[in-house]
N, C-alpha and C positions, 0 to 999 in steps of 0.2 A: 630547304636550301639559302646562303644568305642571298640578301639581298645585292643585285648590280648596279655597279659607282654609275650607268650612265642610263638608271630608268628614267623617263621623264618625257618630253613630246617629242625630241631632237635631235638626230644628231649633230654634230657640228665639226667640221669639216677646214683645215685654214691648208696652204697650197701655193708656194715657192718658188717658181719659177727657177733656170739657172740664167747664167749671166754673169758668171764672174764680178770684178770690182762695179760692175752695175747690179750688186745687191745691196749697194747701199741706199738704192729708191724703195724696194720692199721694205728698210730697214728701217725710215724716214717712213712711209706708211704704218706702217706695227709701232713705234712708235707712237704715233698719232692714237691709233686703236684701242692701246692699252693706258693712255693715261686720261679716255673716257673712259675705259673700266675702271679705272681709279677711281673718277668724279662717283663714278654709282654703287661701290662696291669699299673704296678703301685705300691707303697707299700699295699696301703689301699685293695688290691685284699681280698678277702676273697671268699674260698671253696662254702658259700650259694650264691656265684651270679653266680654261672655257672651250677645251676646243674636242674633242675627244681623238682627233688626229691626227698628226699633225704632218707633212708630205712635203718633199721639197728635192730638187735634182742641182749637184752641184753645188754651185753658193749655194743656193735655195736649203741645200740637203746641211751645210753647215751651218746655215741660219736652222734651221728644225733642231740640229741635235744643240744647236746654244741655248736657242728657246724654253726644250725640252729636259737636258741632262743634270741633272744636279750640280749645285756649285756651292753657295756660301750658304752653308745651316740649311743643307738639301734640299735648297730651292735654285730653281732655274734662275739663270741671267734675266734681269732686267730686258725689256724689248728697247728701250733707251737706252741701251749701250753696245747694242747691236752697230751702230754708225761706229761710236769710239773702236770698237772692236777694230772694222775694214779703215778710218781713220791714221791707226796707229800701224797694225801691221799690214795694211792693203800694198806701200812702197816695199815693203820686202818681202813680201809675199811673187808681186811680181814690180824685183828691182828694174827702173830705167836705165840702168848705166848696162843690162844684158846686150848681150850678144846681140842686137836687135841693133845698137845704136855703134857698132865697129861697120869699118870701110864696108862701101857695098859686096864686091869680093870676099870678104869674109864672111859677111851676113848671110851673102847665097850659100855658101859653102855651110855654113851650120843651120843654116833651115833646112836643109835639105838634110844633115848628117847627125842632129838631134834636135828635142822640143827643145823650143825658146827659151823655155824656164827651168833648172834641175830642179824645184818643186820639195829641195833641202828643208828650208826655212817653215816652207808648208806644215812639213811631216813633222817636222821639230816642234813646231805651236801647237798640235793638235794631238799629237805624243803627250807634251807635257801637261796638257788642259785638260784633258782628258784620261789619259794613263790608260788603265786595265778596263772601264766602264764600260760596257760591251749595251747592244742595245737592247735589250733588256730591265735594265736599269732607266731608262726612258720615268719619265714622270708625268706623262700620258703618254698617248700608241702615236706612233712616228712611223713612215715610210719615207725611203730612200731607196731611190731605182740604181745599179751601173750598169756594163755593159762586159757580160765576160768573152773578150775574144779567142779564146781559145775553144768556147761551144758554142760562140757566132749568137748565143743568148743573154737574151737580159739576164739583171740578179734582181730582187728585190729585198732587199734588207726591212723588216717589220719587228717592232716589240710584239707580235705575238706569234712570231717567228720562233722570235730567242726566246719565248718561254717554253715553245711547241717543241722544240728541238735544236738541242746542243752544238749540231752545224748548221744551225742559223742563227745564233746566237755570235754573230762578232761582235772585236771593240769597235766602240764607235770611234775610233782616234785612222784604223783600216776602213772604214766603209767613209768619214769623210775624205781622205786620200784618195777613195779609186770614185767615189763621185763627182769630184773633181781633177780627176786624169783628162784634160781635156786632151784629146788629139793633135800635135804640132804644137801646145803650148808647155803639156806639164807628161814625165815617164808613165805608162805604165805601171801598173802596183798589184804585186803579187803577195799574197799572206795565204794563211793555212788553219783551222780551226781545226782542233784536238775536242772530241769528246772523250773525257777523262774515264766517265763508267766504259765505257766498252772501248777505248782505246782505237778507235776511227776517228777516220782526218779527211778536211774536206777540202779540194786546195783550188783557190778561184786567181786567174789572169784579167785584171776591170781595167777598165778607160768609164770616161767619163759619162753618166749616166743619162746625159742631153741625147746621144746618138739614141736611148729608145724611147725617153720619156719629157723633155724639154718644160714641159706641162707638166707637174705630174695629180693631176685635178680628176681625172679620169681614173686614172689606174688606181688612186685614191678609195673613189667612192668604189669600184670593183672592189676591192678587198674589202670594205665596209659591205656589198652585197656578200662575197664569200666568207666574212663570221657569220653571217646573219642564216645565212644556211646550216653549219654549221654551228649554228646554236650556241655562239657565244654570249654568256652572260652579261657581257661590257659592252653592249649594245642593245638598244631596244627591240622588242618583237614586231618589225613591220618589213614590207614585200619587197626585196630584191630590187635597188635602181628606182624604189618609191621617194621622186623630190623633194613629196611636198611634207615630207619628215625629216628633213635635211637643211641643216643652213650650210653655205657653201661659200667662203671667201679665198679664191685667188689673184694672187699678185704677181705681175708681171716684173722683167726685169728693166724693161724698156725694149724700142726697135727701130731701125735706119729705114722703115719703108717710104716712106716721103724723101729719104736722099736719093731714089734713083742708081743704085748705087755700080746696079750692072745693066747690062740690055744683051737681045738677043747676037747684034752685030756684033755685039766686042765677044763672045761669049763663044758664037762659033769661030771664033779663030782660032780657043781656049786648046791647049795639051792638057795633059795630066797632072802638069807643076802650077799650071795657072788656075785649074780649080782650086789647087789647096792654094793656093800662094798667092795675090796679084795686088802689085804695089800696096803692100800694107795691109790690107785686107786677107779673110780666107772665107772665101765664100762658098765653097761644098759644107761651111757649118753654120756661115750665119743661115743656108738656104734649110738645110735638115733640124737646125734650132725652129725658127721662124716658122719653118710650114707645121709641127711639129705642136705647136704653142696655138696656131690658132687653129688648129684642125681640132685639137681637143677643147680648145674654146666655145666652138662651134658645133663640138658635140652633144655639149653638158648646156651652152644654151637650148639647145633644141628641148633637150630632154625636160629640161624645169619651165619650159614655157607650155609644153606638149602637154602638161600637165597641170595648166595655171598656180607656178608657182613660182615666179620669173623673179619676183620681190628675194627667193629663196638664195637666190647665186647672184654672186656681187665680182666681179673682173674687172678690176683697175689696173690697166696699162698703156704708155703712151709710147704709140710708134712713131713718134717726131725728131727723133734725136740724129743729132748730126756729129760729125767732127767726128772728135776724142770723145764725146760725151757716149757717142754709137760703141768701141771700144768693149773687149772684155777684159782690157788691161793695161790701161792708164794709167796710173796711179801719182799722175805726180800731183800738187796743192790744187792747184788752179780747179784740174780735173772734180778732182772727189770734191771740190766744194760746188762745181758744175750739176752731178750728181744727186746732193747734196738738197739745191736748189731745186729741180729739176722735181723731185718726190715733193719737195713742199708746195709746187706750184700743180703739180697732180692733182692732190689734194683738194685744191678750190677747183677744178677742173668738174666742168660735167659728169654725171656716169655718162660711159660712152660702150657700145656695142662694133663690134667687128660685122662688116657689112662683106658677106661672103662676094659680090658683084668688082668689090673694088679693091677688098684686102686691107683697108684701112677703119679702123676706129670712127666711129660719128657719135656725136652727141647725141642725145635720145631727148627730142620733145618731153615738156615737163618735168623731166626726171629732176635729185637734188644731186647735188656736190657731191664729186666722191666724199669729201667729208661730212657732210649730212648723211652721207648713205651710209658711213661709219659710225656714224650717233645713232641711227638707227640700228643698225647692224648689232653694236657693244649694249643697246637697249634689249635686243631680245635675244644677248645671250648670259646677261647678269640674269635678266628675267628665268633662263633655263639651268642656271643653275641653282638658280633662291627653291624652283621648285623642283630638285631633286635632292637638294638640300630640307624640303619640307620631307619629303617622302616619306626621306630615311628615319628622321626624328618621329614618324609616324610608325612607320613600320619597327621600330623599337621600342616603344610603348604600347603595340600592341603587343608585341613581344613580353612586356613583362608582364601583362596584362594576363599571362595566357596562364 
């Protein structure tokens, strides 16, 4: 049997939350990680070279695709180019002269009658960039969730799924458009897949994956466990959900927990429309996305701590966003630069974990800064990659000696 590409000591996982234009924050962190990997292994190192699976929701799904899809010379994009992508295209994906800047009366009518953005630029951009590449074409395993509003259930697109069935092998462009189709912001996305061998088709009626898993870390770990139980040779033989054999990096896109945007006194007077839209804010979306992200973080953190492997899990998140920086779609020059600065500052902050009682991320005494923790992670990732390379070389030598 051919040797597995994943034979080593640990399975490596990268997860990226949803958050619209705030994808600049994890983009900044990934730039730092890739730079550290290049210091260890040379200037051509890419994030996709080091992770067995990259999971992303919404804007995180777009970043996941950019990191894992073949680009120039059949290699993926450098992480340092992610922020350039957002800085260049963000203002066109979220045009600030959109209908939300019209008169208050017209704006109110438009918000009731249709999505805030038509999504045409995003659709054109990802179709031009990704063409007919499908999820099975990625250079490492990816996992990107969306939600089917016709079936009222999550749909999980993955590289392994695309390889298993033609009816799961969606175009990456369609996946990106679907996982980013946030209700009230972008239109829902419909597409079909055809299995040319059988003539069967499968249709999808999809919206943003954030309604199911804004933080897809646990979804990625569960996916790995399922593949292990199926004896997929891409993953090392280990007990499902055994955190001692995993390295997991989970990146948030920021939250506004300390802004105290809502209160029971105010919300007690809200009707249907107010829960959807309140003075420029989107309460229902904020609540769903933040609740999903934190619950996953609590579960994963508990899993790793219970098996004595807390240092194998690194969650980097900032819950102090305020004003424009907390929005998912304000893409003027000032806010874009502010988001870059937030990502840079976050690197210098101590490693933090969410406190279940307060809901806030608290600095952990005696822990490194996030940047130092990333440097430690980079070293572990590099060592794992070298171990696998050595195992492969030994395997080849043994085969030639037979």
